[in-house]
C-alpha positions, 0 to 999 in steps of 0.5 A: 500500500502506498502511504502518505504521512501528514503531521498536523501542527496548529494550536487547534489540533495540538496539545501538551502531548503533541500533534496528530499524525495522519496516515493516508492510503491512495484510493484512486485519484484521492486518499483515504485516512488509514489512521489518525494518531494522536500525541505525536512529535517529530521525528516521524520515521518509516521503519524498515520492518513491516506488519501485515504488508505495511511499514511500521511507523516510529513516532516520538512521544513526549510531553503531556506528563510523559518524561523522558520522551521515547520513540514508539513503534506503531505496527499496522494490524491489517486495517489501521495503526494504533491511534495512541502511541503512549499505550499498547498495542504501540510499544516503546523502542528501547534500541534504535531500529532501521528506518528513514525519517519522513518528518524531521524534528528540525523541519520548519513548522515542527515543534522542537523537542 
């Protein structure tokens, strides 16, 4: 599945825990929302590992009472990704895993961590 990752950053969308991230899948000439993931922060990575035919996603979780921050792994369950990276089935990554940064922490428009 070809996916697009959209990080929404605006006071109306974000809170102390971060901002929502949308995972979109191509449907014809448009896209459909596969997942709306709450309380994320960059960097957002597309991991090398896959689950049910889609790449796992790594998002930074910090703030809103979560200290220190950590990278959470979100696995595709066949229909969607976990919507909250701070609770199971999302899981903290305790070691760096291979993947590519899709949205960098230092990109213009993204909150610094």
